[in-house]
gemmi code that builds the backbone of each chain (N, CA, C; Angstrom):
import gemmi

chains = {
    "A": [
        ("GLY", (0.846, 3.159, -0.092), (0.988, 4.607, -0.209), (2.204, 5.092, 0.562)),
        ("ASP", (2.463, 6.373, 0.455), (3.601, 6.970, 1.165), (3.376, 6.920, 2.668)),
        ("SER", (4.457, 6.774, 3.406), (4.346, 6.752, 4.871), (5.644, 7.202, 5.501)),
        ("VAL", (5.537, 7.648, 6.735), (6.695, 8.082, 7.518), (6.644, 7.394, 8.869)),
        ("THR", (7.763, 6.844, 9.271), (7.865, 6.189, 10.578), (8.965, 6.882, 11.373)),
        ("GLN", (8.614, 7.365, 12.546), (9.629, 7.979, 13.377), (9.613, 7.340, 14.751)),
        ("MET", (10.731, 7.479, 15.439), (10.886, 6.793, 16.712), (9.843, 7.265, 17.706)),
        ("GLU", (9.414, 6.320, 18.531), (8.423, 6.634, 19.539), (9.058, 7.474, 20.639)),
        ("GLY", (8.270, 8.355, 21.175), (8.758, 9.111, 22.320), (8.088, 8.626, 23.581)),
        ("PRO", (8.127, 9.416, 24.624), (8.889, 10.659, 24.671), (10.378, 10.410, 24.887)),
        ("VAL", (11.146, 11.404, 24.496), (12.587, 11.375, 24.697), (12.924, 12.437, 25.731)),
        ("THR", (13.640, 12.046, 26.752), (14.057, 12.982, 27.794), (15.571, 13.020, 27.832)),
        ("LEU", (16.126, 14.221, 27.697), (17.573, 14.403, 27.687), (17.965, 15.508, 28.642)),
        ("SER", (19.184, 15.429, 29.109), (19.756, 16.516, 29.884), (20.297, 17.577, 28.945)),
        ("GLU", (20.319, 18.797, 29.420), (20.863, 19.891, 28.615), (22.283, 19.549, 28.165)),
        ("GLU", (22.580, 19.906, 26.911), (23.878, 19.696, 26.265), (24.079, 18.258, 25.787)),
        ("ALA", (23.090, 17.408, 25.953), (23.213, 16.042, 25.438), (23.047, 16.046, 23.927)),
        ("PHE", (23.463, 14.927, 23.310), (23.313, 14.752, 21.865), (21.938, 14.155, 21.572)),
        ("LEU", (21.313, 14.682, 20.534), (19.977, 14.246, 20.168), (19.983, 13.553, 18.822)),
        ("THR", (19.315, 12.419, 18.759), (18.974, 11.789, 17.474), (17.524, 11.359, 17.546)),
        ("ILE", (16.755, 11.762, 16.548), (15.387, 11.261, 16.388), (15.344, 10.591, 15.023)),
        ("ASN", (15.085, 9.295, 15.038), (15.099, 8.533, 13.789), (13.824, 8.728, 12.981)),
        ("CYS", (13.986, 8.785, 11.674), (12.858, 8.883, 10.759), (13.186, 8.080, 9.506)),
        ("THR", (12.303, 7.201, 9.130), (12.418, 6.493, 7.853), (11.135, 6.685, 7.079)),
        ("TYR", (11.241, 6.519, 5.774), (10.072, 6.790, 4.943), (9.891, 5.722, 3.876)),
        ("THR", (8.693, 5.680, 3.372), (8.349, 4.848, 2.215), (7.655, 5.746, 1.216)),
        ("ALA", (8.177, 5.770, 0.002), (7.574, 6.607, -1.029), (7.835, 5.984, -2.386)),
        ("THR", (6.926, 6.218, -3.302), (7.084, 5.638, -4.631), (8.021, 6.457, -5.501)),
        ("GLY", (8.102, 7.736, -5.254), (8.945, 8.596, -6.075), (10.157, 9.078, -5.314)),
        ("TYR", (10.530, 10.321, -5.552), (11.667, 10.930, -4.871), (11.142, 12.136, -4.092)),
        ("PRO", (10.729, 11.875, -2.865), (10.039, 12.940, -2.128), (10.973, 14.009, -1.591)),
        ("SER", (10.393, 15.137, -1.236), (11.062, 16.104, -0.383), (10.787, 15.702, 1.064)),
        ("LEU", (11.770, 15.933, 1.923), (11.664, 15.503, 3.319), (11.779, 16.708, 4.242)),
        ("PHE", (11.029, 16.664, 5.330), (10.920, 17.814, 6.216), (10.977, 17.367, 7.684)),
        ("TRP", (11.446, 18.288, 8.509), (11.207, 18.190, 9.950), (10.457, 19.449, 10.371)),
        ("TYR", (9.335, 19.211, 11.055), (8.554, 20.294, 11.630), (8.649, 20.198, 13.146)),
        ("VAL", (8.543, 21.355, 13.799), (8.591, 21.396, 15.252), (7.334, 22.099, 15.770)),
        ("GLN", (6.809, 21.569, 16.851), (5.613, 22.152, 17.476), (5.940, 22.422, 18.936)),
        ("TYR", (6.148, 23.696, 19.260), (6.402, 24.077, 20.642), (5.083, 24.081, 21.418)),
        ("PRO", (5.140, 23.948, 22.713), (3.909, 23.857, 23.507), (2.940, 24.995, 23.210)),
        ("GLY", (1.724, 24.648, 22.869), (0.686, 25.645, 22.631), (0.779, 26.368, 21.306)),
        ("GLU", (1.684, 25.947, 20.447), (1.865, 26.647, 19.176), (1.582, 25.731, 17.988)),
        ("GLY", (1.676, 26.286, 16.796), (1.439, 25.519, 15.584), (2.700, 24.862, 15.072)),
        ("LEU", (2.604, 24.368, 13.866), (3.725, 23.675, 13.241), (4.661, 24.669, 12.578)),
        ("GLN", (5.940, 24.518, 12.848), (6.937, 25.379, 12.223), (7.930, 24.513, 11.466)),
        ("LEU", (8.240, 24.908, 10.266), (9.252, 24.189, 9.512), (10.607, 24.377, 10.175)),
        ("LEU", (11.259, 23.275, 10.471), (12.584, 23.329, 11.097), (13.669, 23.239, 10.020)),
        ("LEU", (13.550, 22.249, 9.152), (14.499, 22.108, 8.060), (13.914, 21.185, 7.004)),
        ("LYS", (14.549, 21.207, 5.821), (14.061, 20.337, 4.758), (15.214, 19.945, 3.840)),
        ("ALA", (14.967, 18.908, 3.057), (15.910, 18.473, 2.031), (15.100, 17.967, 0.847)),
        ("THR", (15.511, 18.324, -0.332), (14.697, 18.007, -1.503), (15.261, 16.930, -2.395)),
        ("LYS", (16.515, 16.526, -2.168), (17.060, 15.438, -2.974), (18.090, 14.665, -2.188)),
        ("ALA", (18.413, 13.493, -2.699), (19.326, 12.578, -2.009), (20.661, 13.258, -1.705)),
        ("ASP", (21.163, 12.979, -0.506), (22.429, 13.482, 0.030), (22.383, 14.950, 0.439)),
        ("ASP", (21.264, 15.619, 0.230), (21.105, 16.977, 0.739), (21.102, 16.946, 2.260)),
        ("LYS", (21.669, 17.969, 2.857), (21.606, 18.128, 4.309), (20.826, 19.403, 4.611)),
        ("GLY", (19.750, 19.245, 5.370), (19.018, 20.396, 5.857), (19.558, 20.773, 7.225)),
        ("SER", (19.617, 22.063, 7.516), (20.113, 22.479, 8.829), (19.457, 23.788, 9.241)),
        ("ASN", (19.280, 23.923, 10.557), (18.669, 25.134, 11.104), (18.766, 25.067, 12.618)),
        ("LYS", (19.139, 26.154, 13.250), (19.172, 26.273, 14.705), (19.996, 25.171, 15.367)),
        ("GLY", (21.027, 24.690, 14.689), (21.869, 23.646, 15.248), (21.389, 22.238, 14.958)),
        ("PHE", (20.200, 22.117, 14.389), (19.665, 20.816, 13.990), (20.117, 20.488, 12.566)),
        ("GLU", (20.329, 19.202, 12.318), (20.701, 18.748, 10.984), (19.983, 17.452, 10.659)),
        ("ALA", (19.755, 17.238, 9.371), (19.233, 15.958, 8.905), (19.709, 15.766, 7.475)),
        ("THR", (20.142, 14.560, 7.146), (20.650, 14.256, 5.817), (19.724, 13.274, 5.121)),
        ("TYR", (19.370, 13.582, 3.909), (18.485, 12.767, 3.064), (19.287, 11.567, 2.579)),
        ("ARG", (19.007, 10.395, 3.116), (19.717, 9.166, 2.752), (18.788, 8.271, 1.946)),
        ("LYS", (18.983, 8.288, 0.640), (18.110, 7.508, -0.236), (18.352, 6.009, -0.037)),
        ("GLU", (19.600, 5.633, 0.193), (19.922, 4.201, 0.275), (19.298, 3.538, 1.493)),
        ("THR", (19.115, 4.310, 2.549), (18.486, 3.762, 3.755), (17.084, 4.343, 3.971)),
        ("THR", (16.603, 5.122, 3.036), (15.304, 5.833, 3.115), (15.118, 6.442, 4.500)),
        ("SER", (16.095, 7.255, 4.887), (16.060, 7.831, 6.227), (16.330, 9.324, 6.183)),
        ("PHE", (15.906, 9.993, 7.248), (16.111, 11.442, 7.382), (16.163, 11.731, 8.884)),
        ("HIS", (17.177, 11.210, 9.541), (17.285, 11.303, 10.992), (17.660, 12.721, 11.422)),
        ("LEU", (17.018, 13.189, 12.467), (17.272, 14.530, 12.995), (18.326, 14.451, 14.095)),
        ("GLU", (19.300, 15.345, 14.038), (20.370, 15.345, 15.037), (20.666, 16.752, 15.511)),
        ("LYS", (21.093, 16.830, 16.762), (21.607, 18.088, 17.294), (22.689, 17.744, 18.305)),
        ("GLY", (23.794, 18.436, 18.227), (24.940, 18.085, 19.053), (24.772, 18.421, 20.521)),
        ("SER", (24.013, 19.459, 20.833), (23.917, 19.913, 22.221), (22.549, 20.570, 22.409)),
        ("VAL", (21.622, 19.841, 23.009), (20.257, 20.359, 23.122), (20.141, 21.327, 24.299)),
        ("GLN", (19.154, 22.190, 24.179), (18.861, 23.173, 25.222), (17.436, 22.949, 25.721)),
        ("VAL", (17.150, 23.495, 26.885), (15.801, 23.370, 27.442), (14.769, 23.920, 26.460)),
        ("SER", (15.134, 24.974, 25.748), (14.216, 25.604, 24.800), (13.914, 24.724, 23.584)),
        ("ASP", (14.625, 23.633, 23.426), (14.339, 22.701, 22.326), (13.206, 21.736, 22.664)),
        ("SER", (12.725, 21.790, 23.873), (11.624, 20.916, 24.286), (10.397, 21.196, 23.423)),
        ("ALA", (9.928, 20.186, 22.726), (8.851, 20.358, 21.744), (8.503, 18.980, 21.193)),
        ("VAL", (7.527, 18.966, 20.282), (7.232, 17.745, 19.529), (7.795, 17.920, 18.123)),
        ("TYR", (8.510, 16.932, 17.656), (9.156, 16.983, 16.355), (8.484, 16.000, 15.402)),
        ("PHE", (8.118, 16.501, 14.231), (7.430, 15.689, 13.228), (8.286, 15.573, 11.983)),
        ("CYS", (8.489, 14.353, 11.550), (9.106, 14.098, 10.257), (7.986, 14.028, 9.215)),
        ("ALA", (8.229, 14.513, 8.019), (7.177, 14.521, 7.001), (7.789, 14.431, 5.613)),
        ("LEU", (6.979, 14.003, 4.671), (7.427, 13.967, 3.281), (6.362, 14.523, 2.357)),
        ("SER", (6.833, 14.969, 1.222), (5.940, 15.414, 0.172), (6.452, 14.838, -1.132)),
        ("ASP", (5.652, 13.982, -1.704), (6.016, 13.399, -2.979), (5.967, 14.483, -4.046)),
        ("ARG", (6.837, 14.405, -4.998), (6.841, 15.444, -6.041), (5.706, 15.256, -7.022)),
        ("GLY", (4.930, 14.218, -6.829), (3.745, 14.043, -7.653), (2.602, 14.836, -7.105)),
        ("ASN", (1.509, 14.164, -6.819), (0.303, 14.864, -6.403), (-0.123, 14.595, -4.978)),
        ("THR", (0.734, 13.958, -4.191), (0.319, 13.619, -2.831), (0.578, 14.776, -1.879)),
        ("PRO", (-0.298, 14.980, -0.897), (-0.067, 16.024, 0.097), (0.972, 15.600, 1.111)),
        ("LEU", (1.300, 16.493, 2.019), (2.295, 16.227, 3.048), (1.842, 15.074, 3.924)),
        ("VAL", (2.743, 14.134, 4.166), (2.457, 12.985, 5.028), (3.360, 13.083, 6.255)),
        ("PHE", (2.751, 13.008, 7.428), (3.484, 13.187, 8.674), (3.720, 11.867, 9.395)),
        ("GLY", (4.805, 11.823, 10.139), (4.983, 10.781, 11.135), (4.165, 11.122, 12.370)),
        ("LYS", (4.218, 10.254, 13.363), (3.385, 10.419, 14.551), (3.912, 11.475, 15.511)),
        ("GLY", (5.129, 11.926, 15.304), (5.692, 12.932, 16.206), (6.472, 12.305, 17.347)),
        ("THR", (7.514, 12.992, 17.759), (8.332, 12.556, 18.894), (8.441, 13.719, 19.869)),
        ("ARG", (7.986, 13.483, 21.093), (8.057, 14.541, 22.104), (9.431, 14.521, 22.746)),
        ("LEU", (10.098, 15.652, 22.728), (11.410, 15.810, 23.347), (11.281, 16.711, 24.564)),
        ("SER", (11.787, 16.243, 25.674), (11.868, 17.059, 26.886), (13.333, 17.170, 27.273)),
        ("VAL", (13.794, 18.407, 27.420), (15.178, 18.646, 27.824), (15.160, 19.248, 29.217)),
        ("ILE", (15.887, 18.636, 30.126), (15.896, 19.096, 31.517), (17.248, 19.713, 31.857)),
        ("ALA", (17.187, 20.741, 32.645), (18.412, 21.477, 33.018), (19.242, 20.693, 34.023)),
    ],
    "B": [
        ("GLU", (8.409, 38.282, 7.510), (8.249, 37.041, 6.764), (6.752, 36.751, 6.599)),
        ("PRO", (6.328, 36.403, 5.389), (4.899, 36.128, 5.174), (4.436, 34.975, 6.053)),
        ("GLU", (3.171, 35.065, 6.487), (2.665, 33.992, 7.323), (1.217, 33.672, 6.976)),
        ("VAL", (0.811, 32.503, 7.377), (-0.567, 32.053, 7.225), (-1.294, 32.386, 8.523)),
        ("THR", (-2.422, 33.057, 8.392), (-3.161, 33.517, 9.566), (-4.442, 32.718, 9.726)),
        ("GLN", (-4.670, 32.204, 10.917), (-5.893, 31.442, 11.188), (-6.688, 32.100, 12.309)),
        ("THR", (-7.999, 32.138, 12.097), (-8.901, 32.645, 13.133), (-10.137, 31.768, 13.234)),
        ("PRO", (-10.703, 31.628, 14.430), (-10.157, 32.061, 15.704), (-9.048, 31.108, 16.160)),
        ("SER", (-8.369, 31.452, 17.220), (-7.345, 30.554, 17.739), (-7.981, 29.417, 18.531)),
        ("HIS", (-9.138, 29.709, 19.120), (-9.845, 28.679, 19.866), (-11.345, 28.864, 19.654)),
        ("GLN", (-12.032, 27.784, 19.345), (-13.478, 27.815, 19.099), (-14.126, 26.705, 19.909)),
        ("VAL", (-15.107, 27.094, 20.690), (-15.886, 26.110, 21.439), (-17.289, 26.091, 20.851)),
        ("THR", (-17.790, 24.915, 20.554), (-19.110, 24.823, 19.960), (-19.869, 23.642, 20.544)),
        ("GLN", (-21.170, 23.728, 20.477), (-21.983, 22.619, 20.965), (-22.148, 21.571, 19.874)),
        ("MET", (-22.218, 20.357, 20.309), (-22.410, 19.236, 19.380), (-23.636, 19.503, 18.503)),
        ("GLY", (-23.481, 19.255, 17.218), (-24.578, 19.475, 16.279), (-24.559, 20.832, 15.602)),
        ("GLN", (-23.772, 21.745, 16.125), (-23.680, 23.077, 15.523), (-22.701, 23.066, 14.352)),
        ("GLU", (-22.808, 24.076, 13.525), (-21.893, 24.262, 12.396), (-20.803, 25.243, 12.809)),
        ("VAL", (-19.584, 24.984, 12.359), (-18.490, 25.929, 12.599), (-17.777, 26.221, 11.293)),
        ("ILE", (-17.227, 27.417, 11.210), (-16.408, 27.812, 10.074), (-15.061, 28.258, 10.606)),
        ("LEU", (-14.028, 27.593, 10.144), (-12.668, 27.951, 10.513), (-12.065, 28.743, 9.354)),
        ("ARG", (-11.400, 29.819, 9.704), (-10.930, 30.741, 8.663), (-9.409, 30.776, 8.578)),
        ("CYS", (-8.955, 30.991, 7.375), (-7.514, 31.012, 7.106), (-7.254, 32.064, 6.037)),
        ("VAL", (-6.162, 32.802, 6.209), (-5.689, 33.692, 5.151), (-4.319, 33.175, 4.733)),
        ("PRO", (-4.244, 32.511, 3.576), (-2.958, 31.966, 3.113), (-2.010, 33.091, 2.682)),
        ("ILE", (-0.797, 32.721, 2.396), (0.173, 33.669, 1.860), (-0.279, 34.073, 0.464)),
        ("SER", (-0.172, 35.358, 0.159), (-0.899, 35.919, -0.972), (-0.509, 35.329, -2.326)),
        ("ASN", (0.724, 34.963, -2.542), (1.096, 34.457, -3.865), (1.133, 32.930, -3.931)),
        ("HIS", (0.640, 32.289, -2.887), (0.584, 30.831, -2.909), (-0.635, 30.354, -3.683)),
        ("LEU", (-0.490, 29.145, -4.254), (-1.535, 28.619, -5.128), (-2.225, 27.387, -4.574)),
        ("TYR", (-1.543, 26.704, -3.630), (-2.078, 25.461, -3.080), (-2.444, 25.693, -1.619)),
        ("PHE", (-3.591, 25.180, -1.235), (-4.080, 25.397, 0.121), (-4.515, 24.059, 0.709)),
        ("TYR", (-4.323, 23.944, 2.009), (-4.545, 22.663, 2.674), (-5.206, 22.876, 4.033)),
        ("TRP", (-5.914, 21.864, 4.447), (-6.341, 21.744, 5.840), (-5.853, 20.401, 6.373)),
        ("TYR", (-5.293, 20.476, 7.589), (-4.883, 19.294, 8.327), (-5.517, 19.373, 9.707)),
        ("ARG", (-5.599, 18.237, 10.388), (-6.060, 18.288, 11.763), (-5.180, 17.388, 12.626)),
        ("GLN", (-5.157, 17.730, 13.899), (-4.381, 16.956, 14.861), (-5.240, 16.746, 16.099)),
        ("ILE", (-5.755, 15.550, 16.233), (-6.457, 15.213, 17.467), (-5.422, 15.156, 18.576)),
        ("LEU", (-5.802, 15.595, 19.761), (-4.856, 15.746, 20.864), (-3.999, 14.504, 21.060)),
        ("GLY", (-2.697, 14.694, 20.989), (-1.763, 13.606, 21.247), (-1.543, 12.671, 20.079)),
        ("GLN", (-2.186, 12.956, 18.950), (-2.053, 12.062, 17.808), (-1.346, 12.740, 16.638)),
        ("LYS", (-1.214, 12.008, 15.539), (-0.464, 12.544, 14.418), (-1.271, 13.591, 13.664)),
        ("VAL", (-0.564, 14.374, 12.906), (-1.198, 15.358, 12.039), (-1.740, 14.630, 10.807)),
        ("GLU", (-3.015, 14.849, 10.518), (-3.672, 14.123, 9.430), (-4.120, 15.088, 8.335)),
        ("PHE", (-3.920, 14.691, 7.118), (-4.360, 15.475, 5.971), (-5.873, 15.384, 5.832)),
        ("LEU", (-6.501, 16.521, 5.559), (-7.937, 16.544, 5.280), (-8.209, 16.789, 3.798)),
        ("VAL", (-7.684, 17.900, 3.278), (-8.059, 18.302, 1.937), (-7.019, 19.264, 1.370)),
        ("SER", (-6.867, 19.212, 0.055), (-6.046, 20.194, -0.639), (-6.911, 20.889, -1.688)),
        ("PHE", (-6.552, 22.102, -2.008), (-7.389, 22.969, -2.844), (-6.484, 23.723, -3.798)),
        ("TYR", (-6.836, 23.674, -5.066), (-6.020, 24.342, -6.079), (-6.922, 24.805, -7.204)),
        ("ASN", (-6.688, 26.000, -7.685), (-7.454, 26.514, -8.816), (-8.961, 26.483, -8.541)),
        ("ASN", (-9.291, 26.856, -7.323), (-10.692, 26.984, -6.908), (-11.469, 25.683, -6.860)),
        ("GLU", (-10.743, 24.581, -6.699), (-11.463, 23.336, -6.498), (-10.625, 22.379, -5.660)),
        ("ILE", (-11.297, 21.398, -5.088), (-10.604, 20.396, -4.301), (-9.758, 19.542, -5.233)),
        ("SER", (-8.483, 19.404, -4.919), (-7.603, 18.575, -5.735), (-7.414, 17.192, -5.123)),
        ("GLU", (-7.528, 17.097, -3.819), (-7.442, 15.796, -3.156), (-8.082, 15.895, -1.778)),
        ("LYS", (-8.659, 14.795, -1.348), (-9.213, 14.757, 0.002), (-9.006, 13.377, 0.599)),
        ("SER", (-8.947, 13.340, 1.929), (-8.740, 12.075, 2.611), (-10.090, 11.458, 2.972)),
        ("GLU", (-10.020, 10.266, 3.529), (-11.245, 9.566, 3.962), (-11.953, 10.332, 5.079)),
        ("ILE", (-11.184, 11.111, 5.819), (-11.772, 11.883, 6.918), (-12.716, 12.953, 6.368)),
        ("PHE", (-12.389, 13.486, 5.242), (-13.104, 14.621, 4.660), (-14.367, 14.115, 3.971)),
        ("ASP", (-15.382, 13.870, 4.798), (-16.633, 13.356, 4.236), (-17.624, 14.509, 4.013)),
        ("ASP", (-18.886, 14.177, 3.818), (-19.887, 15.194, 3.487), (-20.112, 16.207, 4.602)),
        ("GLN", (-19.602, 15.903, 5.765), (-19.733, 16.839, 6.887), (-18.845, 18.077, 6.681)),
        ("PHE", (-17.825, 17.929, 5.860), (-16.832, 18.984, 5.673), (-16.996, 19.638, 4.311)),
        ("SER", (-16.640, 20.917, 4.243), (-16.553, 21.593, 2.951), (-15.523, 22.713, 3.066)),
        ("VAL", (-14.954, 23.077, 1.936), (-13.993, 24.170, 1.896), (-14.417, 25.157, 0.836)),
        ("GLU", (-13.941, 26.376, 1.030), (-14.334, 27.438, 0.124), (-13.263, 28.524, 0.140)),
        ("ARG", (-13.115, 29.158, -1.004), (-12.262, 30.342, -1.082), (-13.178, 31.468, -1.573)),
        ("PRO", (-13.883, 32.084, -0.658), (-15.010, 32.942, -1.060), (-14.624, 34.249, -1.728)),
        ("ASP", (-13.442, 34.782, -1.414), (-13.158, 36.136, -1.893), (-11.736, 36.303, -2.401)),
        ("GLY", (-11.054, 35.249, -2.715), (-9.702, 35.346, -3.253), (-8.615, 35.511, -2.225)),
        ("SER", (-8.978, 35.704, -0.958), (-7.943, 35.788, 0.071), (-8.200, 34.807, 1.204)),
        ("ASN", (-9.441, 34.655, 1.618), (-9.750, 33.721, 2.688), (-9.912, 32.303, 2.160)),
        ("PHE", (-9.634, 31.364, 3.032), (-9.807, 29.942, 2.725), (-10.459, 29.328, 3.953)),
        ("THR", (-11.688, 28.846, 3.799), (-12.443, 28.418, 4.970), (-12.707, 26.919, 4.962)),
        ("LEU", (-12.809, 26.382, 6.163), (-13.225, 24.992, 6.383), (-14.517, 25.035, 7.187)),
        ("LYS", (-15.566, 24.461, 6.622), (-16.853, 24.405, 7.307), (-17.092, 22.985, 7.778)),
        ("ILE", (-17.489, 22.854, 9.021), (-17.845, 21.547, 9.570), (-19.303, 21.626, 9.992)),
        ("ARG", (-20.127, 20.834, 9.324), (-21.560, 20.832, 9.628), (-21.850, 19.812, 10.708)),
        ("SER", (-22.806, 20.132, 11.559), (-23.277, 19.185, 12.572), (-22.096, 18.532, 13.306)),
        ("THR", (-21.375, 19.344, 14.043), (-20.149, 18.880, 14.695), (-20.422, 17.757, 15.688)),
        ("LYS", (-19.424, 16.878, 15.791), (-19.474, 15.752, 16.719), (-18.340, 15.907, 17.731)),
        ("LEU", (-18.456, 15.204, 18.837), (-17.413, 15.280, 19.869), (-16.045, 14.929, 19.283)),
        ("GLU", (-16.027, 13.943, 18.398), (-14.755, 13.490, 17.837), (-14.150, 14.456, 16.829)),
        ("ASP", (-14.854, 15.542, 16.521), (-14.264, 16.583, 15.669), (-13.358, 17.514, 16.467)),
        ("SER", (-13.356, 17.369, 17.785), (-12.467, 18.192, 18.616), (-11.021, 17.900, 18.242)),
        ("ALA", (-10.306, 18.939, 17.861), (-8.936, 18.777, 17.383), (-8.347, 20.147, 17.129)),
        ("MET", (-7.062, 20.151, 16.826), (-6.417, 21.359, 16.323), (-6.458, 21.268, 14.805)),
        ("TYR", (-6.960, 22.308, 14.169), (-7.053, 22.341, 12.720), (-6.020, 23.331, 12.186)),
        ("PHE", (-5.184, 22.825, 11.305), (-4.128, 23.650, 10.724), (-4.426, 23.923, 9.248)),
        ("CYS", (-4.276, 25.165, 8.883), (-4.306, 25.560, 7.489), (-2.859, 25.690, 7.008)),
        ("ALA", (-2.613, 25.379, 5.761), (-1.283, 25.546, 5.183), (-1.422, 26.017, 3.744)),
        ("SER", (-0.391, 26.681, 3.256), (-0.364, 27.046, 1.853), (1.038, 26.821, 1.317)),
        ("SER", (1.107, 26.680, 0.011), (2.409, 26.516, -0.633), (2.334, 27.067, -2.044)),
        ("SER", (3.514, 27.403, -2.577), (3.565, 27.910, -3.943), (3.805, 26.784, -4.931)),
        ("ASP", (4.508, 25.736, -4.485), (4.901, 24.688, -5.438), (4.946, 23.316, -4.807)),
        ("ARG", (4.244, 23.119, -3.722), (4.188, 21.840, -3.021), (5.505, 21.452, -2.350)),
        ("SER", (6.481, 22.321, -2.359), (7.723, 21.960, -1.664), (8.012, 22.883, -0.501)),
        ("GLY", (7.245, 23.933, -0.358), (7.489, 24.886, 0.718), (6.224, 25.239, 1.455)),
        ("TYR", (5.743, 24.297, 2.278), (4.510, 24.516, 3.003), (4.729, 25.499, 4.140)),
        ("THR", (3.785, 26.388, 4.328), (3.759, 27.260, 5.498), (2.453, 27.008, 6.234)),
        ("PHE", (2.578, 26.681, 7.514), (1.408, 26.377, 8.320), (1.002, 27.583, 9.156)),
        ("GLY", (-0.288, 27.698, 9.385), (-0.785, 28.645, 10.362), (-0.604, 28.096, 11.769)),
        ("SER", (-0.940, 28.894, 12.749), (-0.749, 28.490, 14.143), (-1.894, 27.634, 14.658)),
        ("GLY", (-2.912, 27.451, 13.842), (-3.955, 26.499, 14.187), (-5.157, 27.099, 14.879)),
        ("THR", (-6.286, 26.408, 14.749), (-7.506, 26.708, 15.507), (-7.831, 25.483, 16.334)),
        ("ARG", (-7.900, 25.679, 17.638), (-8.290, 24.552, 18.494), (-9.807, 24.516, 18.583)),
        ("LEU", (-10.402, 23.477, 18.046), (-11.852, 23.317, 18.088), (-12.213, 22.358, 19.205)),
        ("THR", (-13.086, 22.823, 20.074), (-13.587, 21.981, 21.154), (-15.085, 21.831, 20.998)),
        ("VAL", (-15.539, 20.621, 20.831), (-16.974, 20.336, 20.694), (-17.453, 19.773, 22.025)),
        ("VAL", (-18.475, 20.419, 22.575), (-18.968, 20.005, 23.908), (-20.401, 19.500, 23.828)),
    ],
}
model = gemmi.Model(1)
for chain_id, residues in chains.items():
    chain = gemmi.Chain(chain_id)
    for i, (resn, *xyz) in enumerate(residues, 1):
        res = gemmi.Residue()
        res.name, res.seqid = resn, gemmi.SeqId(i, " ")
        for name, pos in zip(("N", "CA", "C"), xyz):
            atom = gemmi.Atom()
            atom.name, atom.element = name, gemmi.Element(name[0])
            atom.pos, atom.b_iso = gemmi.Position(*pos), 0.0
            res.add_atom(atom)
        chain.add_residue(res)
    model.add_chain(chain)
structure = gemmi.Structure()
structure.add_model(model)
structure.setup_entities()
């Protein structure tokens, strides 16, 4: 079945450091890919998405590119802030009938 | 911006009791979902609902669980005879076309 694998956390970075959180997927079709963010004590918020190969999703300085050849959707940000501290979830939705499938989440802590 | 509303935000119940978690999806959405996140673990799919019936459910969604859309606006998850291991954050989500999920802020269920 479909699955998402993302890098284990936690990740601790200094403010203004470069962030990469790796995400790879397995799917039978051509899924849509998502990054969700969960700030402390809050629910899941859509951060960005991409619906087809080579699409780049971007929001709040975060970017991720849908790479079909490597089945990856790595999340990047050039300069993280303390306010980016959260848990980040990679997810996919097959265009067929499968519901959203999440990775295990990566906790990011940014220190000043 | 339209949002998915979940109530209550936190529910404490005694083991063996029944609980009903409530959700108001976005009004023009057609697909509804429940997910849960046990503390520190991944977000897991429970059930999807479309056209007034369950369209898919996971292994977690056994006879202890049921969903209902009683009045055309609310979408409820009922858990009968709660167990300690049902303690989790329960997220409701809705979408119009399976590519744009919107999640609620969650209900934290604590079974004591």
